[in-house]
N, C-alpha and C positions, 0 to 999 in steps of 0.2 A: 442182908439181901440187897438193900438199896445201893450200898457201896459196890456190890458186884455188878449190878445192872449198869450203874454209871461207868464202871471200868469197861464193861463189855461194849457199851455204846461207843465209848471213846476209841477203843481198839478197832471196832468194826468200821467206824468212820475213817480212821487212818488207813485201814486196809483198802477200803473202797477208793479212797482218794489216791493211794499209791497205785492201785490197779488202773484207775482212770488215766493217771499220768503215763503209766507204762504202755497202755494200749493206744494212746493218741500219738505217740512218737512216730514220725514218718520220715522217709528219706527218698531222694531221687534215685530211681533205678538206673543202672548203667549196663553197658554191653558186657555180657559174660561169655567166656570161651571164645574170644575173637580169634579168627584165623583167615588165611587167604585162600581164594579160589578163583574161579573163572577159567577162561581158556588159556591164560598165561598167568599163573598164580605167583610167579617170581618177579613180575615187573612192578616192584614196589620200592619205595624209598622211605625209610623211617627217620623222622626228625625228632630229636630230643629238645628239651628247653631248659634253660637256666634261669628263666624268669624275664630276661631282657633280650634273649637271642635264641633262635632255633638253630640246630646244627645236626648234620648227618655225618655218616662215616664211622670209622672204628671207635670214636669216642662216644658215640651214641649207643649205649648198652641197655637202656631201659626196656622193660617188657612192654608188650602191646597194651596191656591193661593200664600200666603207668602212663604211657603216652596218651591214652584215650581218657584219662581221668579228669580232664579240665571241664570248664563250663564257660558261659558267655562272659563272665567277669574276668576269668583267668583261663584262656584257651589252652595254654601249655604247648606241648609238642603236637605233631600231626603225622599222618600216614598218607603218602601220596600214592594213589592208584594209577596204573598205566603210566609209570614214571618216565618211560621213554617215548611218550607220545609226540614230543616235539623234535625228536632225533630223526635223522635220515634213515630210511628203510623201515620205519615203524609200520607194523601191520595193523591198519585201522579197522580190520574186521574182527579183531580179538579184544577181549576185555579182562580186567582184573577186578576181583570182588573182595570185600571184607564181610565176613559172615559171623554170626553169633546169635545169641538169644538175649531178649530184653523183656522183662516181665513175664518170662516163661514162653514167649512167642519167638519164632524164628524171624530173623531179618537179614536181608542180603543187600548190601550197598555196593554199587558197581560204577566203574568208569563207563563212558559212552563209546559206542562204535559208530561208524559212518551210517549204518542202517538205522541206528537210533535217531539220528538227526533227520532222517527222512520219514520217520513215523508220522502217519496222518492222525491228527488229534480229532476229538469229537466235533470241533468247529470246522473241519475240512482243511485246516492249515497244517503244514508240516511243522515238526518241532523247531526246525531252523527258522522258519518264517515267524512262528509265534515268539520265539525267544528274542529275535531281533526287534520285533514290534514292541515287546514288553521292555526290552533294554532301552530303546529310544524314547518310549513314553515315560518311563520312570526317570530318565535323566534329561528330559526336555530337549531331545535331539530332534529337530524338525527337518528331516530329510524328505523332500517331495516324494509322493507315492510313485511317480513315474520312474524314480531312480531305485525303487526297492529291488527290482530284479537285478540291477547292476550291483547293488550292495551284496545281495545273496551270492552272486557269482564271484565277486571279489573275495568275500569272506571264505568261500569254499576253496578257491584256487590258491589263496595265500595261507592255507592251513589254519584259518581261524577256528574251525571246528575242533581241531586237535588241541589248540591252546586252551580251550574251555572244556575239554573232555576228561582231564586228569585231576579229579578232585583231591584235595588235601583234607582228610578227615581229622578234626581235632578232638571231637567227643561225640558220644551218642548217649543221651540221657533221657529218662522218662519221668514224667510227673506221676507219682504214685496215686494221686487223687483223680486226676482227669484222664490219665493214660496217654496224654500228648507226648510225642517223641520229638526231641530237639537234636539236630545234627549240626555240629559246628564245621564250617568250611574255612580253612585258612586261605587267604588270598591277598591281593593288592588292595590297599585302601583306595587307590586311584588307578583305574585301568585304562585311562584315556590313551596312553601311549600304546598299550597292548592292542586296543581296538584300531588305532591308527595303523599300526604295523600290519593288521589283517585286512585293511581296506585301501589304504592310500597309495602304496608304492606304484601300483599300476593305474591308479585313478586319483591324481593329485587334486582334482576339483572337489572331491569329497571332504578334503581337509577342513574346508570352511564350515562344515556342519558338525564337526566333532568338538565339543567343548574341552577346555583345559582340565576339567575335573569330571570324572565319570566313575560310577561304581557298578560293579557286576561280579557275581560270583561265578565260579565254575559250576557246571551242572553235575548232578548226581542222580543215578537211577536206583530206586529203592523198591524192593519187594518185601512186604511185611505180612507175616502170618500166611504165606502162600497165596496172597491176594494178587491183584493186578499190579503191573509195574507202574510206578509214578516217577515223573521227572521233576526234580526239585531244583530251584535256584532262587537267588535273592539279589536285589539291587540296593541294599542298605547295609553298609558295613559300620562296625564300631572299631575304634582303635584297639589293637591287641596289646599294645605296650611292648612289642618286641619285633625284631626283624630277623631275617635269615642272615645272620652275621658272619658265620664261619663254618667250615667243613665242606663237604661235597656240594658243589653247585651253589655256594653262597653268592648272593648278588647284592646284599645290603639293603634290599627293599621289599622282598617277598615276605609274606606272612605278617605284614603290619596291619592287616585288616581282618576282622572276623565277621563272617557272614553266617547267620543262623537260619536254617530251613526247618520246617516243622511238618509233621503229619499226625493224623489221629491214630491213636492206639488203644488197646484194651487195658483198662486199669488192672494192675496185677492184684492177685488175692494176697493180702498181707495177714499173716497169722501173728497175733499178739503174743509175746512171751513176757510173763511177769518179771519185773526187775528184782534183784536180790532183796531190796528194801521192802518190796511188796510181799515177798515170801516170808520175811521176818515178821511183818505185821500180821499176816495170816496165821503164822505159828503162834503168835501171842494170843490171838483170839482162841485158837485151839487149846492153848495152855489154860486160859480162863475157864473154858468149858470143862476141861479135865478136873480143874480145882473144884469147880462147883459140884461136879459129879461125886468127888470124894467126900466133900463136906456133907452132901445130901445123904450118902451111904452111911457116914459116921453118925449123923443125927437120927437116922431111922431106927 
């Protein structure tokens, strides 16, 4: 009897250990069932990645799920929303969205329209005014307050809003423990020249205020779980290890920076499934009980 008890204790310990291991395994949730929407659902450009270069066009045949499978360490490809935003004749009243579910909740990721930029935030500022303030503060750009209206007019007239309204989505991931959602935005590691192009041609005196190195992501509008719209952006990039090297629209410099924006999400309910080894251990325990029962019946 003692031998049986010892075997039972060992088998039970192994089974519980295996169960614990199986139940604690976790993974980062990703966007499922991705698809396009918005008022112009075809205004998109898909970029695949070979690890060192992103590329669009006929040779980019990856699925949306594959393109969006990256993370902050390895962003991979990306999907550009409102891809024609910087072209002549672009209708800035329309948007393109990437929709899907993450952790069982709906999420809508959208390009921006001109009305989005004029949205009045809780502090009374428009999104345009707030974003410029944040961009200059984060990059130590000391433009005098008296010139702020001039900057906003120049940025608007030179299509600066359009330049930063077509986000390139690299990934949409969720932390299964905290529920936090991370969205990768492919962009320029240094946007100094882009900002100058959107300010200086008609106002050369502003050039002295723009530093040689400046970081800013494009903006993205996010609606999560049918909640209020949030405008997300970042002023801190990490090197992506790749560039837009060939294919449609290749320029040799885009996508060399990864900007990550985050929003709070609801932790998904994770149902633990015992691993095969756990099942084998539980079967062993069951076998020992069956053996004990037979011996008990035989000795009766």
